[in-house]
Structure formats: structure tokens, C-alpha cells
mmJSON file of the N, C-alpha and C atoms, coordinates in Angstrom:
{"data_MODEL":{"atom_site":{
"group_PDB":["ATOM","ATOM","ATOM","ATOM","ATOM","ATOM","ATOM","ATOM","ATOM","ATOM","ATOM","ATOM","ATOM","ATOM","ATOM","ATOM","ATOM","ATOM","ATOM","ATOM","ATOM","ATOM","ATOM","ATOM","ATOM","ATOM","ATOM","ATOM","ATOM","ATOM","ATOM","ATOM","ATOM","ATOM","ATOM","ATOM","ATOM","ATOM","ATOM","ATOM","ATOM","ATOM","ATOM","ATOM","ATOM","ATOM","ATOM","ATOM","ATOM","ATOM","ATOM","ATOM","ATOM","ATOM","ATOM","ATOM","ATOM","ATOM","ATOM","ATOM","ATOM","ATOM","ATOM","ATOM","ATOM","ATOM","ATOM","ATOM","ATOM","ATOM","ATOM","ATOM","ATOM","ATOM","ATOM","ATOM","ATOM","ATOM","ATOM","ATOM","ATOM","ATOM","ATOM","ATOM","ATOM","ATOM","ATOM","ATOM","ATOM","ATOM","ATOM","ATOM","ATOM","ATOM","ATOM","ATOM","ATOM","ATOM","ATOM","ATOM","ATOM","ATOM","ATOM","ATOM","ATOM","ATOM","ATOM","ATOM","ATOM","ATOM","ATOM","ATOM","ATOM","ATOM","ATOM","ATOM","ATOM","ATOM","ATOM","ATOM","ATOM","ATOM","ATOM","ATOM","ATOM","ATOM","ATOM","ATOM","ATOM","ATOM","ATOM","ATOM","ATOM","ATOM","ATOM","ATOM","ATOM","ATOM","ATOM","ATOM","ATOM","ATOM","ATOM","ATOM","ATOM","ATOM","ATOM","ATOM","ATOM","ATOM","ATOM","ATOM","ATOM","ATOM","ATOM","ATOM","ATOM","ATOM","ATOM","ATOM","ATOM","ATOM","ATOM","ATOM","ATOM","ATOM","ATOM","ATOM","ATOM","ATOM","ATOM","ATOM","ATOM","ATOM","ATOM","ATOM","ATOM","ATOM","ATOM","ATOM","ATOM","ATOM","ATOM","ATOM","ATOM","ATOM","ATOM","ATOM","ATOM","ATOM","ATOM","ATOM","ATOM","ATOM","ATOM","ATOM","ATOM","ATOM","ATOM","ATOM","ATOM","ATOM","ATOM","ATOM","ATOM","ATOM","ATOM","ATOM","ATOM","ATOM"],
"id":[1,2,3,4,5,6,7,8,9,10,11,12,13,14,15,16,17,18,19,20,21,22,23,24,25,26,27,28,29,30,31,32,33,34,35,36,37,38,39,40,41,42,43,44,45,46,47,48,49,50,51,52,53,54,55,56,57,58,59,60,61,62,63,64,65,66,67,68,69,70,71,72,73,74,75,76,77,78,79,80,81,82,83,84,85,86,87,88,89,90,91,92,93,94,95,96,97,98,99,100,101,102,103,104,105,106,107,108,109,110,111,112,113,114,115,116,117,118,119,120,121,122,123,124,125,126,127,128,129,130,131,132,133,134,135,136,137,138,139,140,141,142,143,144,145,146,147,148,149,150,151,152,153,154,155,156,157,158,159,160,161,162,163,164,165,166,167,168,169,170,171,172,173,174,175,176,177,178,179,180,181,182,183,184,185,186,187,188,189,190,191,192,193,194,195,196,197,198,199,200,201,202,203,204,205,206,207,208,209,210],
"type_symbol":["N","C","C","N","C","C","N","C","C","N","C","C","N","C","C","N","C","C","N","C","C","N","C","C","N","C","C","N","C","C","N","C","C","N","C","C","N","C","C","N","C","C","N","C","C","N","C","C","N","C","C","N","C","C","N","C","C","N","C","C","N","C","C","N","C","C","N","C","C","N","C","C","N","C","C","N","C","C","N","C","C","N","C","C","N","C","C","N","C","C","N","C","C","N","C","C","N","C","C","N","C","C","N","C","C","N","C","C","N","C","C","N","C","C","N","C","C","N","C","C","N","C","C","N","C","C","N","C","C","N","C","C","N","C","C","N","C","C","N","C","C","N","C","C","N","C","C","N","C","C","N","C","C","N","C","C","N","C","C","N","C","C","N","C","C","N","C","C","N","C","C","N","C","C","N","C","C","N","C","C","N","C","C","N","C","C","N","C","C","N","C","C","N","C","C","N","C","C","N","C","C","N","C","C","N","C","C","N","C","C"],
"label_atom_id":["N","CA","C","N","CA","C","N","CA","C","N","CA","C","N","CA","C","N","CA","C","N","CA","C","N","CA","C","N","CA","C","N","CA","C","N","CA","C","N","CA","C","N","CA","C","N","CA","C","N","CA","C","N","CA","C","N","CA","C","N","CA","C","N","CA","C","N","CA","C","N","CA","C","N","CA","C","N","CA","C","N","CA","C","N","CA","C","N","CA","C","N","CA","C","N","CA","C","N","CA","C","N","CA","C","N","CA","C","N","CA","C","N","CA","C","N","CA","C","N","CA","C","N","CA","C","N","CA","C","N","CA","C","N","CA","C","N","CA","C","N","CA","C","N","CA","C","N","CA","C","N","CA","C","N","CA","C","N","CA","C","N","CA","C","N","CA","C","N","CA","C","N","CA","C","N","CA","C","N","CA","C","N","CA","C","N","CA","C","N","CA","C","N","CA","C","N","CA","C","N","CA","C","N","CA","C","N","CA","C","N","CA","C","N","CA","C","N","CA","C","N","CA","C","N","CA","C","N","CA","C","N","CA","C","N","CA","C","N","CA","C","N","CA","C"],
"label_alt_id":[null,null,null,null,null,null,null,null,null,null,null,null,null,null,null,null,null,null,null,null,null,null,null,null,null,null,null,null,null,null,null,null,null,null,null,null,null,null,null,null,null,null,null,null,null,null,null,null,null,null,null,null,null,null,null,null,null,null,null,null,null,null,null,null,null,null,null,null,null,null,null,null,null,null,null,null,null,null,null,null,null,null,null,null,null,null,null,null,null,null,null,null,null,null,null,null,null,null,null,null,null,null,null,null,null,null,null,null,null,null,null,null,null,null,null,null,null,null,null,null,null,null,null,null,null,null,null,null,null,null,null,null,null,null,null,null,null,null,null,null,null,null,null,null,null,null,null,null,null,null,null,null,null,null,null,null,null,null,null,null,null,null,null,null,null,null,null,null,null,null,null,null,null,null,null,null,null,null,null,null,null,null,null,null,null,null,null,null,null,null,null,null,null,null,null,null,null,null,null,null,null,null,null,null,null,null,null,null,null,null],
"label_comp_id":["MET","MET","MET","SER","SER","SER","GLY","GLY","GLY","LEU","LEU","LEU","LEU","LEU","LEU","ARG","ARG","ARG","THR","THR","THR","ILE","ILE","ILE","ALA","ALA","ALA","SER","SER","SER","ARG","ARG","ARG","ALA","ALA","ALA","ALA","ALA","ALA","PRO","PRO","PRO","SER","SER","SER","LEU","LEU","LEU","ARG","ARG","ARG","GLN","GLN","GLN","PRO","PRO","PRO","THR","THR","THR","VAL","VAL","VAL","VAL","VAL","VAL","GLN","GLN","GLN","ARG","ARG","ARG","ALA","ALA","ALA","ASN","ASN","ASN","LEU","LEU","LEU","TYR","TYR","TYR","SER","SER","SER","GLY","GLY","GLY","PRO","PRO","PRO","ALA","ALA","ALA","LYS","LYS","LYS","GLY","GLY","GLY","LYS","LYS","LYS","VAL","VAL","VAL","GLY","GLY","GLY","ALA","ALA","ALA","ALA","ALA","ALA","GLU","GLU","GLU","SER","SER","SER","VAL","VAL","VAL","ILE","ILE","ILE","GLY","GLY","GLY","ILE","ILE","ILE","GLY","GLY","GLY","LEU","LEU","LEU","PHE","PHE","PHE","ALA","ALA","ALA","LEU","LEU","LEU","ALA","ALA","ALA","ILE","ILE","ILE","LEU","LEU","LEU","GLY","GLY","GLY","PRO","PRO","PRO","ALA","ALA","ALA","GLY","GLY","GLY","TRP","TRP","TRP","ILE","ILE","ILE","LEU","LEU","LEU","ALA","ALA","ALA","HIS","HIS","HIS","LEU","LEU","LEU","GLU","GLU","GLU","ASP","ASP","ASP","TYR","TYR","TYR","LYS","LYS","LYS","LYS","LYS","LYS","LYS","LYS","LYS","GLU","GLU","GLU"],
"label_asym_id":["A","A","A","A","A","A","A","A","A","A","A","A","A","A","A","A","A","A","A","A","A","A","A","A","A","A","A","A","A","A","A","A","A","A","A","A","A","A","A","A","A","A","A","A","A","A","A","A","A","A","A","A","A","A","A","A","A","A","A","A","A","A","A","A","A","A","A","A","A","A","A","A","A","A","A","A","A","A","A","A","A","A","A","A","A","A","A","A","A","A","A","A","A","A","A","A","A","A","A","A","A","A","A","A","A","A","A","A","A","A","A","A","A","A","A","A","A","A","A","A","A","A","A","A","A","A","A","A","A","A","A","A","A","A","A","A","A","A","A","A","A","A","A","A","A","A","A","A","A","A","A","A","A","A","A","A","A","A","A","A","A","A","A","A","A","A","A","A","A","A","A","A","A","A","A","A","A","A","A","A","A","A","A","A","A","A","A","A","A","A","A","A","A","A","A","A","A","A","A","A","A","A","A","A","A","A","A","A","A","A"],
"label_entity_id":["1","1","1","1","1","1","1","1","1","1","1","1","1","1","1","1","1","1","1","1","1","1","1","1","1","1","1","1","1","1","1","1","1","1","1","1","1","1","1","1","1","1","1","1","1","1","1","1","1","1","1","1","1","1","1","1","1","1","1","1","1","1","1","1","1","1","1","1","1","1","1","1","1","1","1","1","1","1","1","1","1","1","1","1","1","1","1","1","1","1","1","1","1","1","1","1","1","1","1","1","1","1","1","1","1","1","1","1","1","1","1","1","1","1","1","1","1","1","1","1","1","1","1","1","1","1","1","1","1","1","1","1","1","1","1","1","1","1","1","1","1","1","1","1","1","1","1","1","1","1","1","1","1","1","1","1","1","1","1","1","1","1","1","1","1","1","1","1","1","1","1","1","1","1","1","1","1","1","1","1","1","1","1","1","1","1","1","1","1","1","1","1","1","1","1","1","1","1","1","1","1","1","1","1","1","1","1","1","1","1"],
"label_seq_id":[1,1,1,2,2,2,3,3,3,4,4,4,5,5,5,6,6,6,7,7,7,8,8,8,9,9,9,10,10,10,11,11,11,12,12,12,13,13,13,14,14,14,15,15,15,16,16,16,17,17,17,18,18,18,19,19,19,20,20,20,21,21,21,22,22,22,23,23,23,24,24,24,25,25,25,26,26,26,27,27,27,28,28,28,29,29,29,30,30,30,31,31,31,32,32,32,33,33,33,34,34,34,35,35,35,36,36,36,37,37,37,38,38,38,39,39,39,40,40,40,41,41,41,42,42,42,43,43,43,44,44,44,45,45,45,46,46,46,47,47,47,48,48,48,49,49,49,50,50,50,51,51,51,52,52,52,53,53,53,54,54,54,55,55,55,56,56,56,57,57,57,58,58,58,59,59,59,60,60,60,61,61,61,62,62,62,63,63,63,64,64,64,65,65,65,66,66,66,67,67,67,68,68,68,69,69,69,70,70,70],
"pdbx_PDB_ins_code":[null,null,null,null,null,null,null,null,null,null,null,null,null,null,null,null,null,null,null,null,null,null,null,null,null,null,null,null,null,null,null,null,null,null,null,null,null,null,null,null,null,null,null,null,null,null,null,null,null,null,null,null,null,null,null,null,null,null,null,null,null,null,null,null,null,null,null,null,null,null,null,null,null,null,null,null,null,null,null,null,null,null,null,null,null,null,null,null,null,null,null,null,null,null,null,null,null,null,null,null,null,null,null,null,null,null,null,null,null,null,null,null,null,null,null,null,null,null,null,null,null,null,null,null,null,null,null,null,null,null,null,null,null,null,null,null,null,null,null,null,null,null,null,null,null,null,null,null,null,null,null,null,null,null,null,null,null,null,null,null,null,null,null,null,null,null,null,null,null,null,null,null,null,null,null,null,null,null,null,null,null,null,null,null,null,null,null,null,null,null,null,null,null,null,null,null,null,null,null,null,null,null,null,null,null,null,null,null,null,null],
"Cartn_x":[91.189,92.105,93.278,93.766,94.897,94.498,93.241,92.775,92.835,92.491,92.554,94.002,94.91,96.324,96.885,96.48,96.932,96.444,95.207,94.653,95.419,95.685,96.429,97.844,98.483,99.862,99.929,98.949,98.984,98.759,98.02,97.8,98.959,99.619,100.704,102.039,102.214,103.509,103.957,103.114,103.616,104.118,103.455,103.908,105.198,105.476,106.716,107.889,107.604,108.664,109.25,108.428,108.907,108.865,109.78,109.734,108.529,107.842,106.646,106.989,108.134,108.534,109.791,109.723,110.876,111.511,112.754,113.439,114.318,114.192,115.007,115.672,116.937,117.681,117.661,117.522,117.622,119.05,119.8,121.191,121.358,122.068,122.364,123.878,124.4,125.847,126.385,125.508,125.969,126.378,126.982,127.363,126.125,126.322,125.22,124.745,123.477,122.924,123.443,123.665,124.164,125.119,126.041,126.988,126.361,126.7,126.239,127.341,126.972,127.951,128.303,129.33,129.788,128.736,128.074,127.051,125.881,125.461,124.36,124.743,125.978,126.45,126.465,126.966,127.031,125.629,124.713,123.334,122.68,122.861,122.262,122.802,124.107,124.71,124.296,124.229,123.809,122.382,121.487,120.091,119.942,120.699,120.662,121.178,122.273,122.826,121.833,121.179,120.183,118.999,118.56,117.424,117.761,119.009,119.394,119.786,120.589,121.116,120.224,119.327,118.46,117.611,116.844,116.032,116.868,118.009,118.872,119.408,119.783,120.256,119.177,117.947,116.816,116.605,116.634,116.438,117.564,118.802,119.923,119.883,119.43,119.348,118.268,117.223,116.105,116.066,117.188,117.242,116.842,117.249,116.899,115.382,114.746,113.292,112.582,113.134,112.505,112.709,113.764,114.037,113.103,112.565,111.692,110.415,110.04,108.764,107.756,106.721,105.699,104.413],
"Cartn_y":[93.224,93.597,92.626,92.152,91.233,89.892,89.509,88.268,88.353,89.515,89.732,89.668,90.268,90.249,88.836,88.049,86.665,85.851,86.082,85.356,85.699,86.983,87.409,86.848,86.914,86.42,84.911,84.177,82.725,82.299,83.083,82.743,83.193,84.295,84.827,84.146,83.686,83.144,81.931,80.938,79.796,80.209,81.159,81.575,82.369,82.989,83.736,82.828,81.685,80.776,79.966,79.536,78.647,79.352,79.001,79.614,79.1,79.986,79.575,79.073,79.512,79.08,78.228,77.027,76.143,76.191,76.622,76.718,75.491,74.92,73.758,74.003,73.718,73.924,72.641,72.801,71.661,71.614,70.632,70.511,69.295,69.49,68.399,68.302,67.121,66.97,66.425,66.104,65.53,66.597,66.182,67.14,67.654,68.713,69.278,68.282,68.361,67.421,67.702,68.978,69.33,70.503,70.577,71.683,72.906,74.075,75.329,75.852,76.128,76.573,78.044,78.461,79.844,80.79,80.41,81.272,81.479,80.419,80.536,81.433,81.336,82.176,83.643,83.931,85.31,85.89,85.109,85.584,85.824,84.92,85.08,86.284,86.453,87.603,88.901,88.883,90.072,90.476,89.498,89.814,90.337,89.768,90.283,91.713,91.989,93.34,94.317,93.913,94.775,95.039,94.014,94.18,95.107,95.086,95.924,97.327,97.416,98.716,99.423,98.709,99.305,100.463,100.289,101.408,102.616,102.381,103.494,104.217,103.491,104.112,104.905,104.401,105.129,106.459,106.433,107.676,108.658,108.187,109.085,109.638,108.845,109.313,110.365,110.32,111.253,112.249,112.473,113.349,114.776,115.269,116.644,116.763,115.718,115.762,115.828,115.157,115.156,116.496,117.224,118.503,119.607,119.457,120.488,120.599,121.865,122.109,122.54,121.786,122.103,122.52],
"Cartn_z":[138.483,137.423,137.337,138.485,138.46,137.849,137.986,137.37,135.843,135.331,133.897,133.406,134.149,133.78,133.832,134.846,134.93,133.733,133.322,132.176,130.901,130.704,129.516,129.558,130.725,130.847,130.65,131.155,131.016,129.571,128.817,127.406,126.529,126.889,126.067,126.379,127.599,128.02,127.202,126.91,126.127,124.746,124.114,122.788,122.866,123.982,124.126,124.494,125.084,125.522,124.378,123.441,122.395,121.042,120.154,118.829,118.049,117.378,116.644,115.25,114.695,113.369,113.497,112.984,113.011,111.625,111.562,110.293,110.097,108.947,108.62,107.271,107.201,105.957,105.142,103.849,102.945,102.421,102.854,102.459,101.564,100.47,99.569,99.454,99.624,99.624,98.31,97.377,96.117,95.118,94.02,92.979,92.236,91.474,90.697,89.651,89.284,88.306,86.9,86.599,85.269,85.366,84.41,84.423,83.775,84.316,83.761,82.855,81.61,80.633,80.794,80.064,80.134,79.579,78.498,77.897,78.858,79.512,80.475,81.639,82.099,83.198,82.789,81.582,81.111,80.952,80.397,80.222,81.58,82.501,83.834,84.57,84.576,85.262,84.577,83.255,82.516,82.829,82.925,83.251,84.677,85.612,86.978,87.037,86.331,86.316,85.694,84.607,83.962,84.891,85.616,86.528,87.683,88.128,89.262,88.812,87.752,87.326,86.308,85.661,84.641,85.147,86.225,86.716,87.142,87.771,88.184,86.953,85.921,84.688,84.003,84.033,83.434,84.147,85.451,86.22,85.944,85.921,85.661,84.239,83.281,81.906,81.726,82.527,82.411,83.566,84.205,85.372,85.024,83.867,83.47,83.263,82.76,82.583,83.926,84.925,86.244,86.949,86.608,87.261,86.761,85.557,84.993,85.797,86.074,86.757,85.702,85.549,84.541,85.182],
"occupancy":[1.0,1.0,1.0,1.0,1.0,1.0,1.0,1.0,1.0,1.0,1.0,1.0,1.0,1.0,1.0,1.0,1.0,1.0,1.0,1.0,1.0,1.0,1.0,1.0,1.0,1.0,1.0,1.0,1.0,1.0,1.0,1.0,1.0,1.0,1.0,1.0,1.0,1.0,1.0,1.0,1.0,1.0,1.0,1.0,1.0,1.0,1.0,1.0,1.0,1.0,1.0,1.0,1.0,1.0,1.0,1.0,1.0,1.0,1.0,1.0,1.0,1.0,1.0,1.0,1.0,1.0,1.0,1.0,1.0,1.0,1.0,1.0,1.0,1.0,1.0,1.0,1.0,1.0,1.0,1.0,1.0,1.0,1.0,1.0,1.0,1.0,1.0,1.0,1.0,1.0,1.0,1.0,1.0,1.0,1.0,1.0,1.0,1.0,1.0,1.0,1.0,1.0,1.0,1.0,1.0,1.0,1.0,1.0,1.0,1.0,1.0,1.0,1.0,1.0,1.0,1.0,1.0,1.0,1.0,1.0,1.0,1.0,1.0,1.0,1.0,1.0,1.0,1.0,1.0,1.0,1.0,1.0,1.0,1.0,1.0,1.0,1.0,1.0,1.0,1.0,1.0,1.0,1.0,1.0,1.0,1.0,1.0,1.0,1.0,1.0,1.0,1.0,1.0,1.0,1.0,1.0,1.0,1.0,1.0,1.0,1.0,1.0,1.0,1.0,1.0,1.0,1.0,1.0,1.0,1.0,1.0,1.0,1.0,1.0,1.0,1.0,1.0,1.0,1.0,1.0,1.0,1.0,1.0,1.0,1.0,1.0,1.0,1.0,1.0,1.0,1.0,1.0,1.0,1.0,1.0,1.0,1.0,1.0,1.0,1.0,1.0,1.0,1.0,1.0,1.0,1.0,1.0,1.0,1.0,1.0],
"B_iso_or_equiv":[0.0,0.0,0.0,0.0,0.0,0.0,0.0,0.0,0.0,0.0,0.0,0.0,0.0,0.0,0.0,0.0,0.0,0.0,0.0,0.0,0.0,0.0,0.0,0.0,0.0,0.0,0.0,0.0,0.0,0.0,0.0,0.0,0.0,0.0,0.0,0.0,0.0,0.0,0.0,0.0,0.0,0.0,0.0,0.0,0.0,0.0,0.0,0.0,0.0,0.0,0.0,0.0,0.0,0.0,0.0,0.0,0.0,0.0,0.0,0.0,0.0,0.0,0.0,0.0,0.0,0.0,0.0,0.0,0.0,0.0,0.0,0.0,0.0,0.0,0.0,0.0,0.0,0.0,0.0,0.0,0.0,0.0,0.0,0.0,0.0,0.0,0.0,0.0,0.0,0.0,0.0,0.0,0.0,0.0,0.0,0.0,0.0,0.0,0.0,0.0,0.0,0.0,0.0,0.0,0.0,0.0,0.0,0.0,0.0,0.0,0.0,0.0,0.0,0.0,0.0,0.0,0.0,0.0,0.0,0.0,0.0,0.0,0.0,0.0,0.0,0.0,0.0,0.0,0.0,0.0,0.0,0.0,0.0,0.0,0.0,0.0,0.0,0.0,0.0,0.0,0.0,0.0,0.0,0.0,0.0,0.0,0.0,0.0,0.0,0.0,0.0,0.0,0.0,0.0,0.0,0.0,0.0,0.0,0.0,0.0,0.0,0.0,0.0,0.0,0.0,0.0,0.0,0.0,0.0,0.0,0.0,0.0,0.0,0.0,0.0,0.0,0.0,0.0,0.0,0.0,0.0,0.0,0.0,0.0,0.0,0.0,0.0,0.0,0.0,0.0,0.0,0.0,0.0,0.0,0.0,0.0,0.0,0.0,0.0,0.0,0.0,0.0,0.0,0.0,0.0,0.0,0.0,0.0,0.0,0.0],
"pdbx_formal_charge":[null,null,null,null,null,null,null,null,null,null,null,null,null,null,null,null,null,null,null,null,null,null,null,null,null,null,null,null,null,null,null,null,null,null,null,null,null,null,null,null,null,null,null,null,null,null,null,null,null,null,null,null,null,null,null,null,null,null,null,null,null,null,null,null,null,null,null,null,null,null,null,null,null,null,null,null,null,null,null,null,null,null,null,null,null,null,null,null,null,null,null,null,null,null,null,null,null,null,null,null,null,null,null,null,null,null,null,null,null,null,null,null,null,null,null,null,null,null,null,null,null,null,null,null,null,null,null,null,null,null,null,null,null,null,null,null,null,null,null,null,null,null,null,null,null,null,null,null,null,null,null,null,null,null,null,null,null,null,null,null,null,null,null,null,null,null,null,null,null,null,null,null,null,null,null,null,null,null,null,null,null,null,null,null,null,null,null,null,null,null,null,null,null,null,null,null,null,null,null,null,null,null,null,null,null,null,null,null,null,null],
"auth_seq_id":[1,1,1,2,2,2,3,3,3,4,4,4,5,5,5,6,6,6,7,7,7,8,8,8,9,9,9,10,10,10,11,11,11,12,12,12,13,13,13,14,14,14,15,15,15,16,16,16,17,17,17,18,18,18,19,19,19,20,20,20,21,21,21,22,22,22,23,23,23,24,24,24,25,25,25,26,26,26,27,27,27,28,28,28,29,29,29,30,30,30,31,31,31,32,32,32,33,33,33,34,34,34,35,35,35,36,36,36,37,37,37,38,38,38,39,39,39,40,40,40,41,41,41,42,42,42,43,43,43,44,44,44,45,45,45,46,46,46,47,47,47,48,48,48,49,49,49,50,50,50,51,51,51,52,52,52,53,53,53,54,54,54,55,55,55,56,56,56,57,57,57,58,58,58,59,59,59,60,60,60,61,61,61,62,62,62,63,63,63,64,64,64,65,65,65,66,66,66,67,67,67,68,68,68,69,69,69,70,70,70],
"auth_comp_id":["MET","MET","MET","SER","SER","SER","GLY","GLY","GLY","LEU","LEU","LEU","LEU","LEU","LEU","ARG","ARG","ARG","THR","THR","THR","ILE","ILE","ILE","ALA","ALA","ALA","SER","SER","SER","ARG","ARG","ARG","ALA","ALA","ALA","ALA","ALA","ALA","PRO","PRO","PRO","SER","SER","SER","LEU","LEU","LEU","ARG","ARG","ARG","GLN","GLN","GLN","PRO","PRO","PRO","THR","THR","THR","VAL","VAL","VAL","VAL","VAL","VAL","GLN","GLN","GLN","ARG","ARG","ARG","ALA","ALA","ALA","ASN","ASN","ASN","LEU","LEU","LEU","TYR","TYR","TYR","SER","SER","SER","GLY","GLY","GLY","PRO","PRO","PRO","ALA","ALA","ALA","LYS","LYS","LYS","GLY","GLY","GLY","LYS","LYS","LYS","VAL","VAL","VAL","GLY","GLY","GLY","ALA","ALA","ALA","ALA","ALA","ALA","GLU","GLU","GLU","SER","SER","SER","VAL","VAL","VAL","ILE","ILE","ILE","GLY","GLY","GLY","ILE","ILE","ILE","GLY","GLY","GLY","LEU","LEU","LEU","PHE","PHE","PHE","ALA","ALA","ALA","LEU","LEU","LEU","ALA","ALA","ALA","ILE","ILE","ILE","LEU","LEU","LEU","GLY","GLY","GLY","PRO","PRO","PRO","ALA","ALA","ALA","GLY","GLY","GLY","TRP","TRP","TRP","ILE","ILE","ILE","LEU","LEU","LEU","ALA","ALA","ALA","HIS","HIS","HIS","LEU","LEU","LEU","GLU","GLU","GLU","ASP","ASP","ASP","TYR","TYR","TYR","LYS","LYS","LYS","LYS","LYS","LYS","LYS","LYS","LYS","GLU","GLU","GLU"],
"auth_asym_id":["A","A","A","A","A","A","A","A","A","A","A","A","A","A","A","A","A","A","A","A","A","A","A","A","A","A","A","A","A","A","A","A","A","A","A","A","A","A","A","A","A","A","A","A","A","A","A","A","A","A","A","A","A","A","A","A","A","A","A","A","A","A","A","A","A","A","A","A","A","A","A","A","A","A","A","A","A","A","A","A","A","A","A","A","A","A","A","A","A","A","A","A","A","A","A","A","A","A","A","A","A","A","A","A","A","A","A","A","A","A","A","A","A","A","A","A","A","A","A","A","A","A","A","A","A","A","A","A","A","A","A","A","A","A","A","A","A","A","A","A","A","A","A","A","A","A","A","A","A","A","A","A","A","A","A","A","A","A","A","A","A","A","A","A","A","A","A","A","A","A","A","A","A","A","A","A","A","A","A","A","A","A","A","A","A","A","A","A","A","A","A","A","A","A","A","A","A","A","A","A","A","A","A","A","A","A","A","A","A","A"],
"auth_atom_id":["N","CA","C","N","CA","C","N","CA","C","N","CA","C","N","CA","C","N","CA","C","N","CA","C","N","CA","C","N","CA","C","N","CA","C","N","CA","C","N","CA","C","N","CA","C","N","CA","C","N","CA","C","N","CA","C","N","CA","C","N","CA","C","N","CA","C","N","CA","C","N","CA","C","N","CA","C","N","CA","C","N","CA","C","N","CA","C","N","CA","C","N","CA","C","N","CA","C","N","CA","C","N","CA","C","N","CA","C","N","CA","C","N","CA","C","N","CA","C","N","CA","C","N","CA","C","N","CA","C","N","CA","C","N","CA","C","N","CA","C","N","CA","C","N","CA","C","N","CA","C","N","CA","C","N","CA","C","N","CA","C","N","CA","C","N","CA","C","N","CA","C","N","CA","C","N","CA","C","N","CA","C","N","CA","C","N","CA","C","N","CA","C","N","CA","C","N","CA","C","N","CA","C","N","CA","C","N","CA","C","N","CA","C","N","CA","C","N","CA","C","N","CA","C","N","CA","C","N","CA","C","N","CA","C","N","CA","C","N","CA","C","N","CA","C"],
"pdbx_PDB_model_num":[1,1,1,1,1,1,1,1,1,1,1,1,1,1,1,1,1,1,1,1,1,1,1,1,1,1,1,1,1,1,1,1,1,1,1,1,1,1,1,1,1,1,1,1,1,1,1,1,1,1,1,1,1,1,1,1,1,1,1,1,1,1,1,1,1,1,1,1,1,1,1,1,1,1,1,1,1,1,1,1,1,1,1,1,1,1,1,1,1,1,1,1,1,1,1,1,1,1,1,1,1,1,1,1,1,1,1,1,1,1,1,1,1,1,1,1,1,1,1,1,1,1,1,1,1,1,1,1,1,1,1,1,1,1,1,1,1,1,1,1,1,1,1,1,1,1,1,1,1,1,1,1,1,1,1,1,1,1,1,1,1,1,1,1,1,1,1,1,1,1,1,1,1,1,1,1,1,1,1,1,1,1,1,1,1,1,1,1,1,1,1,1,1,1,1,1,1,1,1,1,1,1,1,1,1,1,1,1,1,1]
}}}
């Protein structure tokens, strides 16, 4: 039985010692390639807000329908 445990430990130990995923960040130090306008910013923020708050608003608007037992 100890031979089996040694075999399992010897195979598992290298993977436990070193990280299997190496993360590298892509950093750019230069300025942006193009400027983002005010209209683009408003549209982008509006779409993000709609995507996040839209489903919650739908549920709250139809809360009475969900409470009905049919």
C-alpha cells in the first residue's frame, strides 16, 4: 500500500510545487490611438446601465404578476 501512495505522491508533487498557469499582463505605455467622444461615452455607459439594471427593472415591474398563484 505504501508503494502505491509513493507513486501517487511522486506524480502529484511536481504539479503542486509549481504554478500550472503563468499569467502575464499586457501593458502599453503609449497614449490611446483615438479619442473617445462624449456621445460615445454616454451611449456606452447607457448600454451598460441598461444591461445591468434592465432585468431587475423588468422583475420589479412585473412583481404582482409573479405573486399570483394560478
